[in-house]
N, C-alpha and C positions, 0 to 999 in steps of 0.2 A: 095354506093360505085361506082355501073356500071356508074352512069350518072356523074361521077365527072368531065370529061370532058366540060359538057353543063355549070356545077358549074363554072369551071376555067374561061368558056367564057361569062357568066355574070361577072363576075369579071372582066376581063379583058376590057371588053366594058364602063363599069359604069369609071374604072381607065383610062383608053383612053379618055374617053370626059371630063373627070374631069383636066388630064395632057394638053388635046386641050385647053380648057377654058383658064389655068394657062399663056400657054405659047402665046393666043391667047389676051385676055384682063387682065393677071393677080390679084392680090389680092385688095381687094378697104379697104387700108389701114388706120386707124381711126387714131381721135389727142392721141390716149397713144403711137402711132408710133410716129406721127408728130409733137406734140404739139398744141397748140388751144387760147382758150382767156374761161376767167370763168366770167360770169354774175351772181351777187346774187341781188334779188328783194325781198323785204316785200308785201305784197299785204295786201290791205285793207277788201277784203272779200273773201271766202273760194272756193277756184280752186285748179283743180285738175292739173296732171302732162301731161295727156293728151289732155285737155285747152289750159294750157301752148303751149305746141308743137304745135299743131295745128295754133296755132297764131304766132310764132315766125321763124317756119320750112321752111317758102321761104324766110325768110331773112338772114338766116343762116345756115350752117348746123352743126345742133340739135346732138348730139354726147349722153347726156344723163342729167339726169334732176333730181334732188336728194333733198329732202325736208332738210331741216338745222336748222329748228326753228318752232314757230309758227305760222306760215301765210308767213314764207319765203322760197325760194326756190334758189338751186345755179343752172345755166346751163351751159354747156358745149358745147362750139361750135369749129370747127375749125377756121383756122387763119382767124379772121375779122378785118378791119380796122375804122376806127371812124366815119365812115357815115354809115355802115351796124350796129354799133353800138347805135349811136343816132336813127335809122329806129326801130330796135329791141325794143328798152325805149319806145319811143315815142308810138307802137304798144300794147303794158304794161299796159301801162297808160290808154291809151285812153279807151282797154277792159275790165282793170282789177283794175286800179287806183294804178299803182303799184309805189313804191318809190327803187330807183336803191342803193346798199347797197356798194356794190364793184365792180371792173372791173379791170382784171390784162390779160395778156395773159402769157402763162406758157409754158415752153418747154416738148417736150414728157415724158411720165411717165416710156416708153418701151423703154430705149435704146440700142446703138448696144452693148453693153458689158453684157445687162440683157440678149439680144439674144442669144448669144455667149455663156452663164451660161447656158440658158434653153436648149440648145443645147447638151450641156458638159452632163448636168445630164437626160436626157432622151437617150442619148447613155450609161452610166454609169450604169442606171437605166434596161435598155434593158439588157446590159451583164449580171445584176444581174441575172434579171428574166431568160435567158437562163442556165445559169449556174445552179439556186435554181431547177429551172425545170428538166435538165436533172441529175440533183443529185437524186432528187425523185423518178423519172422515172426508175433509172440506164442506161440511153440513151441518146445524144445528140439529137437523132432524135426529139425528144420530145418538150425539149428547145426550137430547132431551127425553129420548126414547127409553135408551138405557138409564136414566137416574129414574123415570118414572118406574121400571122395571124395579129399581134397587128400593123405592119407599112402596113399591107393591109388598116385596119380600118382608120388608119392616113392619109394618099393616098388618099383615099376615101372623106373622111370629107372636107380636105383641097381641095380636086378638085369640090364637089359640092360647096363649100362656096365661091370657086370664080364663081361659074355662079350664083349665088345668089346673090355675089356683082354687077355683071354683068345687072344682069336682074329688081332685086328688090333691091341696093342700102343696103345690106348688109356688114355692114364694119369689119374691123379685130381691133380689140380691146384686152384689158386684157381678158376681160369676154370668149373671144373666145379660148386665146391661157388656160384658166382654165378649159373648155368645152374639148380641145385637149386633156390634162393631164390626165383629168377623165375617157373616154372613153376609155385607153388604159389598165386600170387596170379593167375596165368593160368586157373587150374583153378577157384577160387574163382568170379571174375570173371562164367564163364560158366552155373555153376552158380545163383549167384542171377537170372542171367536166368530161369531155369528158373521158380524158385522165386514169379519175380515175377508170371509169367502164370499160374500155378498160385495164386496168391494172390487176381490179379483175378477170375480166372473165377467162383472158392469164392463171393466178396464176391460177385457176379453173379445167380450161378446155381444157386451151392450144388450140392450132388450126391457122387457119390462120387470119390474121391482117386483113386482106378486111372483111370477116365475122365477129370478133370481135367489128372491128369497125360501123359495121352497125347496133350490137345489141345493143352496148352502145347507139350509138346515137337515135334508136329507146326508151331506158328506159330515156331518159334524156329532150329531145326533148319536151312532155308537159311539164315538169319544167320549161326549158328555155323559154318556150313561155309564161307560167303565169308567170314568175319573169319580162320579157320583156314587157310583156303587162302593168303592173301594170305601170312601168316607163313612159311608151308611154302615156298611159292615162293621167295621171299628166302634163307632158312635153306638149302633146295639148292644155291641159286647159291653160298651162302656155302663148302659143304663141294665144291662142287665146281672155283671160281676163286677161293677167299679165301685158300687157303695154307697152310702147317703148322700155322702159330700160332694160327688161328681155327678148322679146320678138327673136330676134337675139341669145342670148344666151342658148334658150333652144330651138331653130330650131338645132341649133352647137349639142348639147344634144340627140337631137333627129334622126339626121342623126347618128350619132357616134353609139348610142343604135341601130339602125336596124343595122346597117352595124357589131357591136359585135355581134349580135345575129345570124347575116346571118354566118359571118366568123367563128367561131366555129367549126359547124360541115360542113359546107361547102368549107371551105381552109383551117382552121389547121389540120384537119383529113383525105383529101386527100393528104394532104400535105406527112403526117406521112404513110400513106398508101403506097402511089407512090413512098416515099425513100424506105422503105422496102423492096417494091416487086424490085425494083431497086437493093437493096443490096442484096436481096438472086439471083436475075442473075447474077452478077459477082462474087459470090461466087463458083457457079455452073461450072462456066467456067476454 
């Protein structure tokens, strides 16, 4: 806890870079939000998703490639016109002897109403987490600190994804929303474990919250790191070997996992300790 200002500075810099990127470049919105086109082909010979993507990526913005049957694939593109569709079909026929099965333009799968409901769900779940943690630990400080750390992870992920979108073309799609919701629970889970150690130590020995927090983090750090590294190893493998369809989903989870592992001891606990110290100073006056 002696270095909590350093941790606050690190978080502040990362968040500031992300917010700058959001205002400067925004998010690279995918076709799940904008709509696009679906082309389905039957291939005479065996091909992989990577081979298909490498051929058609310059003819149109490929969002996803999904196997739909024996030798057939469905390819989702950003909105394309009939000329682009002709070029794509010609390329696939030339390289893979492909036969076109379907072509249709589709609307966005994630509309404004669904986005609004997602925001409402986040606010409701955050409020429920705040109240439940506050009830379990008999203090609103615990619940509020956990939720603030959770929002810290969300802001970090969104900001970093804006940078990935600008420099590497990562798109915000349905999988990104899934990753965002997933890492929220991961962050709170780790935070509660540290809080539980603080509560147990306070019951047994009492004492200063900062000292109890240091002791609790020392006891839980190895466990948290081991747990996080098992997830990180799997996500790195997915990014390197999983193909184009899951690469950015795994990247979002990786950012969220690292941020969640960091925020539990270095954001949530310092907020709790600082709040407790300010509260005690106010009571002394």
